Structures are given as structure tokens and as C-alpha cells.
Wavefront OBJ file of the C-alpha trace (Angstrom):
o trace
v -6.093 11.603 24.508
v -7.421 11.982 20.928
v -4.812 14.814 20.293
v -2.061 12.451 21.727
v -3.124 9.646 19.594
v -3.248 11.864 16.480
v 0.193 13.369 17.280
v 1.753 9.627 17.779
v 0.219 8.638 14.383
v 1.993 11.549 12.756
v 5.173 10.939 14.492
v 5.005 7.255 13.406
v 4.849 7.942 9.749
v 8.503 9.059 9.357
v 9.513 6.165 11.172
v 7.378 3.898 9.039
v 9.074 5.467 5.828
v 12.413 4.786 7.425
v 11.808 1.191 8.057
v 10.492 0.603 4.515
v 13.476 2.477 2.946
v 15.917 0.152 4.996
v 13.796 -2.942 4.094
v 13.588 -1.992 0.363
v 17.370 -1.535 0.174
v 18.118 -4.662 1.990
v 15.867 -6.698 -0.299
v 17.251 -5.336 -3.407
v 20.814 -5.284 -2.602
v 20.517 -9.129 -1.598
v 22.222 -11.619 -4.130
v 19.964 -12.593 -6.932
v 17.030 -11.145 -8.522
v 13.518 -11.987 -9.461
v 14.527 -12.358 -13.230
v 17.100 -15.125 -12.533
v 14.666 -16.771 -10.201
v 12.205 -17.049 -13.271
v 14.464 -18.193 -15.843
v 14.695 -22.060 -16.226
v 18.346 -22.661 -15.950
v 17.974 -25.452 -18.621
v 16.865 -22.846 -21.163
v 19.055 -19.833 -20.697
v 17.975 -16.609 -22.230
v 20.049 -14.110 -24.105
v 21.295 -11.070 -22.392
v 18.737 -8.698 -24.535
v 15.891 -10.838 -23.355
v 16.852 -10.500 -19.885
v 17.345 -6.679 -20.090
v 13.823 -6.738 -21.835
v 12.297 -8.664 -18.798
v 14.084 -6.116 -16.455
v 12.649 -3.161 -18.197
v 9.041 -4.764 -18.165
v 9.096 -5.290 -14.315
v 10.684 -1.938 -13.748
v 13.970 -3.422 -12.285
v 16.275 -1.513 -14.886
v 15.757 1.839 -12.936
v 18.081 3.256 -10.061
v 17.225 1.691 -6.697
v 16.179 5.276 -5.391
v 13.836 5.747 -8.281
v 12.279 2.392 -7.902
v 11.762 3.194 -3.945
v 10.069 6.586 -4.707
v 7.746 4.679 -7.161
v 7.059 1.972 -4.593
v 6.216 4.881 -2.032
v 4.094 6.808 -4.240
v 2.068 3.512 -5.191
v 1.765 2.546 -1.730
v 0.459 5.904 -0.682
v -2.381 5.397 -3.076
v -3.004 1.943 -1.766
v -1.479 0.082 -4.732
v 1.147 -2.530 -3.397
v 2.052 -3.516 -6.765
v 1.905 -6.843 -8.583
v 3.416 -10.130 -7.247
v 6.344 -11.344 -9.363
v 5.409 -15.061 -8.571
v 1.774 -15.158 -8.848
v 1.208 -12.089 -11.362
v -1.694 -11.038 -8.968
v -2.009 -7.883 -6.974
v -0.090 -8.068 -3.723
v -2.903 -6.618 -1.728
v -5.119 -9.308 -2.851
v -2.379 -11.976 -2.306
v -1.769 -10.738 1.364
v -5.635 -10.355 1.949
v -6.141 -13.950 1.332
v -3.217 -14.871 3.906
v -4.004 -12.304 6.810
v -7.023 -14.189 8.300
v -5.061 -17.262 8.871
v -2.047 -15.547 10.576
v -4.554 -13.521 12.887
v -6.205 -16.587 13.881
v -2.888 -18.179 14.588
v -1.347 -15.128 16.521
v -4.581 -14.248 18.367
v -4.979 -18.052 19.492
v -1.493 -18.156 20.835
v -1.690 -14.773 22.544
v -4.984 -15.688 24.252
v -3.404 -18.929 25.282
v -0.240 -17.164 26.626
v -2.394 -14.538 28.652
v -4.825 -17.349 29.960
v -1.946 -19.490 31.279
v 1.016 -17.007 31.747
v -0.526 -14.400 33.898
v -2.416 -16.750 36.291
v 0.640 -19.009 36.812
v 2.834 -15.991 37.254
v 0.520 -14.781 40.025
v 0.544 -18.041 41.725
v 4.339 -18.412 41.390
v 4.620 -15.087 43.160
v 2.091 -15.622 45.877
v 4.108 -18.892 46.622
v 7.566 -17.509 46.222
v 10.464 -20.146 46.971
v 7.703 -22.949 47.005
v 8.518 -26.309 45.120
v 5.886 -25.138 42.569
v 7.656 -21.614 42.207
v 10.787 -23.319 41.338
v 9.304 -25.687 39.044
v 7.452 -22.883 37.148
v 10.736 -20.861 37.037
v 12.558 -23.772 35.547
v 9.876 -24.230 32.950
v 10.011 -20.596 32.165
v 13.643 -20.344 31.425
v 13.579 -23.571 29.589
v 10.548 -22.499 27.325
v 12.424 -19.058 26.617
v 15.949 -20.731 25.750
v 14.715 -23.481 23.489
v 14.003 -22.173 19.855
v 10.497 -22.346 18.650
v 11.240 -24.441 15.675
v 12.807 -27.205 17.955
v 9.376 -27.285 19.844
v 7.608 -27.472 16.667
v 9.297 -30.488 15.343
v 9.159 -32.157 18.700
v 5.441 -31.593 18.809
v 4.812 -32.797 15.363
v 6.757 -36.017 16.111
v 5.050 -36.722 19.666
v 1.641 -35.517 19.240
v 1.054 -35.970 15.507
v 3.171 -38.890 14.361
v 3.448 -40.876 17.567
v 0.238 -40.377 19.527
v -1.751 -39.606 16.384
v -3.586 -36.657 18.125
v -3.401 -33.626 15.953
v -2.705 -33.243 12.215
v 0.827 -32.398 11.195
v -0.055 -29.394 8.709
v -2.887 -27.469 6.939
v -5.811 -25.274 8.165
v -8.813 -27.640 7.494
v -9.633 -31.178 6.660
v -11.234 -31.917 3.075
v -14.908 -32.344 3.553
v -15.019 -31.180 7.254
v -18.762 -30.847 8.433
v -18.110 -28.648 11.444
v -15.623 -25.934 10.130
v -15.097 -24.262 13.503
v -14.301 -27.423 15.375
v -12.138 -28.722 12.442
v -10.123 -25.262 12.365
v -9.571 -25.351 16.034
v -8.310 -29.004 15.910
v -5.798 -27.794 13.157
v -5.131 -24.604 15.331
v -4.114 -26.386 18.507
v -0.841 -27.662 17.693
v 0.805 -24.600 16.026
v -0.891 -22.042 18.447
v 0.438 -23.972 21.487
v 3.813 -23.907 19.929
v 3.825 -20.484 19.028
v 2.598 -19.502 22.345
v 4.843 -21.428 24.588
v 7.497 -18.596 24.481
v 4.910 -16.074 25.425
v 3.451 -18.300 28.314
v 6.951 -18.368 29.800
v 7.594 -14.542 29.078
v 4.227 -13.770 30.773
v 4.817 -16.048 33.690
v 8.243 -14.467 34.228
v 7.193 -10.758 33.986
v 3.988 -11.322 36.112
v 6.084 -12.929 38.952
v 8.503 -9.959 39.020
v 5.798 -7.337 38.799
v 3.711 -8.948 41.436
v 6.505 -9.510 43.830
v 7.509 -5.665 43.451
v 3.999 -4.644 44.094
v 3.833 -6.963 47.347
v 6.624 -5.116 48.708
v 5.236 -1.659 48.490
v 4.312 0.541 51.636
v 0.750 0.840 50.352
v 0.189 -2.893 50.307
v 1.446 -3.094 54.218
v -0.887 -0.323 55.110
v -3.734 -2.117 53.453
v -2.889 -5.170 55.379
v -2.466 -3.346 58.589
v -5.970 -1.960 58.162
v -7.370 -5.619 58.636
v -8.507 -6.116 55.113
v -8.500 -9.730 53.943
v -5.315 -10.658 51.862
v -7.304 -11.334 48.787
v -8.968 -7.912 48.679
v -5.550 -6.368 49.300
v -4.055 -8.056 46.481
v -6.595 -7.769 43.841
v -7.929 -4.462 44.634
v -4.767 -2.741 45.436
v -1.976 -4.877 44.012
v -2.802 -6.420 40.952
v -4.049 -3.321 39.335
v -0.423 -1.453 39.697
v 1.364 -4.650 38.402
v -0.885 -4.556 35.264
v 1.100 -1.603 33.903
v 4.146 -3.948 33.296
v 1.953 -6.552 31.762
v 0.314 -4.143 29.434
v 3.555 -3.289 27.962
v 4.635 -7.009 27.644
v 1.382 -8.012 26.026
v 0.981 -5.124 23.646
v 4.555 -5.443 22.553
v 4.477 -9.215 22.257
v 2.176 -8.781 19.124
v 4.944 -8.065 16.578
v 6.974 -10.936 18.070
v 4.207 -13.381 17.688
v 3.792 -12.008 14.022
v 7.344 -12.647 13.466
v 7.467 -15.957 15.043
v 4.503 -16.978 13.034
v 6.591 -16.923 9.933
v 8.628 -20.034 10.991
v 5.820 -21.895 12.634
v 3.551 -21.311 9.678
v 6.165 -22.864 7.430
v 6.611 -25.979 9.523
v 3.041 -26.506 9.968
v 2.097 -25.578 6.351
v -0.278 -22.947 7.820
v -1.501 -20.677 4.954
v -0.602 -17.320 6.382
v 1.704 -14.506 5.700
v 4.677 -16.149 7.080
v 4.435 -18.988 4.651
v 3.757 -16.358 1.998
v 6.891 -14.419 2.959
v 9.227 -17.326 3.009
v 7.919 -18.376 -0.568
v 8.515 -14.756 -1.583
v 12.178 -14.870 -0.362
v 12.640 -18.026 -2.392
v 11.110 -16.392 -5.396
v 12.684 -12.958 -4.750
v 9.370 -11.434 -5.145
v 10.034 -8.011 -3.840
v 6.798 -6.390 -4.112
v 5.185 -9.082 -1.817
v 8.204 -9.086 0.541
v 7.542 -5.312 0.893
v 3.867 -5.630 1.437
v 4.432 -8.211 4.375
v 7.169 -5.764 5.639
v 4.962 -2.938 5.741
v 2.241 -4.746 7.445
v 4.702 -6.095 10.015
v 6.342 -2.444 10.506
v 2.620 -1.060 11.041
v 1.789 -3.525 13.543
v 4.853 -2.736 15.690
v 4.148 0.840 15.752
v 0.365 0.331 16.428
v 1.446 -2.062 19.459
v 3.321 0.836 21.014
v 0.422 3.084 20.687
v -1.972 0.469 22.127
v 0.314 -0.015 25.151
v 0.243 3.804 25.840
v -3.527 3.868 25.600
v -4.060 1.072 27.781
v -1.780 2.673 30.426
v -4.604 5.360 30.926
v -7.230 2.772 31.211
v -5.355 0.788 34.021
v -4.159 3.523 35.921
v -6.274 6.695 36.037
v -3.283 8.782 37.363
v -1.883 8.666 33.949
v -3.076 11.488 31.840
v -1.760 12.537 28.200
v -1.727 16.201 27.446
l 1 2 3 4 5 6 7 8 9 10 11 12 13 14 15 16 17 18 19 20 21 22 23 24 25 26 27 28 29 30 31 32 33 34 35 36 37 38 39 40 41 42 43 44 45 46 47 48 49 50 51 52 53 54 55 56 57 58 59 60 61 62 63 64 65 66 67 68 69 70 71 72 73 74 75 76 77 78 79 80 81 82 83 84 85 86 87 88 89 90 91 92 93 94 95 96 97 98 99 100 101 102 103 104 105 106 107 108 109 110 111 112 113 114 115 116 117 118 119 120 121 122 123 124 125 126 127 128 129 130 131 132 133 134 135 136 137 138 139 140 141 142 143 144 145 146 147 148 149 150 151 152 153 154 155 156 157 158 159 160 161 162 163 164 165 166 167 168 169 170 171 172 173 174 175 176 177 178 179 180 181 182 183 184 185 186 187 188 189 190 191 192 193 194 195 196 197 198 199 200 201 202 203 204 205 206 207 208 209 210 211 212 213 214 215 216 217 218 219 220 221 222 223 224 225 226 227 228 229 230 231 232 233 234 235 236 237 238 239 240 241 242 243 244 245 246 247 248 249 250 251 252 253 254 255 256 257 258 259 260 261 262 263 264 265 266 267 268 269 270 271 272 273 274 275 276 277 278 279 280 281 282 283 284 285 286 287 288 289 290 291 292 293 294 295 296 297 298 299 300 301 302 303 304 305 306 307 308 309 310 311 312 313 314 315 316 317 318
């Protein structure tokens, strides 16, 4: 297993470099540049001053040279300086990562706690009224964009009912920080996790129905074992293989979905930082967030493979 993990990490490095190359090229070929974003349009600068600023920020070099410089410094652990805040990118991102982790983990735990049990219940009561209702909810939640749910949740639960705050991560002067953080986290985490709840519900239902029709399940029932033991001991563990894939690979999707949710709820995480960096054309900060997102995708795939062996002893990696 250890050799397998090391081999997967080594294989992932060229993939990560390729992702950063494409991302770096796309960012730098986009219309506009950081210098034009910094300049006050009411006080236009001379061409000589603009060229001097480009040289100061290293923007006058050819694109391949700039990427190689970024790659060399990143390998040393230096993500560069933010054009917008004039601070190290690693420091800026480190301040935002905890908020994003809290939001994504809370939404993931909520999705697992609700989606999987509802999917199991729906499969065990196939074609019942509850099954049809849950299936309708799953398709509705997957079809409607997350920002629509976010705006609707703010209007209903924050503005009309005044149950939750509309923005922020803490209330000023709050005594119980944990409870206050959970209070602010409830609405954005629920909105972010809603699509995952629907997805886990659908995949769990499909996986369980597939397992229930297998021959070994029929054999176990024929031996006279109670239905509950047949399902949980023999059936659900095999259905876990599909669920492990969905849960592990949902982490990058949650990370990407957090960008929009953080901006709508003014949650001070990496998503809000990335959108602000796009508006400011802050290339170093954008590359830092893209690097973390790409690494998360690769690690999620590796995590899924490792969990396969834990869920099914028949799986071994040479």
C-alpha cells in the first residue's frame, strides 16, 4: 500500500504541473492586467511609468519565463506577493483557509448525515410515496443553481423570519465563539451541502438497489437471517464502494461551490479571496488558490483509492 501511495503521488506531480501551466496561461491571456487595475482612471500614467511598473512586478518578461519563475519559486515554498494587498500570497491564503475548511467540512458532514440515510430509506421502500418524494427532491436540488438557493435562503430565513445572519463569520463581541460560529455557519453550509445531499441520496439509493438484487443477498435471506442483519452485514458494506467514490470526489466540488457561496454570504474564505483577486487581476493570489484546488482534486482521488481497501478486504494494491 505504501509503495502504491508513493507511486500515485509521483504520477500526480506531472498532472499538477500541467494544470498549473494551463491555469497560468489562461489567467495571463485574459483581457486586462494588474497594472491597469491599479491605475486610477482619473489620473492616467505615462507609458514610461506603466512600463516601469510592469518591470517592477515582473510582467514585462515573456509568458514562458514568468511561468518557469513561478514554478521555481513555488517549489521553494514561495507563492509570491499579492499585487492587491502587497503581502505574501502564502500568508494571505493561510488566513482564509480555516474559514473555507470549516464551511466545506460542515456542508460535507451535513450531506453525509442526511443524504446516505435518506438514500438507504428510499431504496428499502422503493416505489413508496416517500421514495417518490425523495426522488423529486433530489432532482430538484440538483437542477436548481446553488446561488438561487442562497438568495432564497437569505430572503426567507434571514430577512423575513430573522432566524440567521445574512453575512459574516462572527458577531462582534460574541461571548460563545463556537456557538456563534455555528450560528453563522448554519445557512451557508446548508445551502452548499444541499446539492450534495441530493447527490448522495441518488447514488446511495442506486447502490443499495443494485446490492439488494445480488445472488449472495438472496442466499443470505434463504439461510433465515433477519433482514436487518442481511442488509447491514452483507449488503451495505458492498454499497460503500460507490459511496466512497462519491464522497471523496465531492470534496473538490464543495471547494469550487464554496467560491460562490462565500461571496454571497460574505464568508471570509478562499472563495471570496479568489473572486476579489479576479476583479483585481491579482495573478499570484489566483495561482495560489488554483494550486490548492488542483492539489485537493488529486488528493481526493488518492483518498478514494485508499478507502477502497479499507471498505473491501478483497481489494489489494501491489
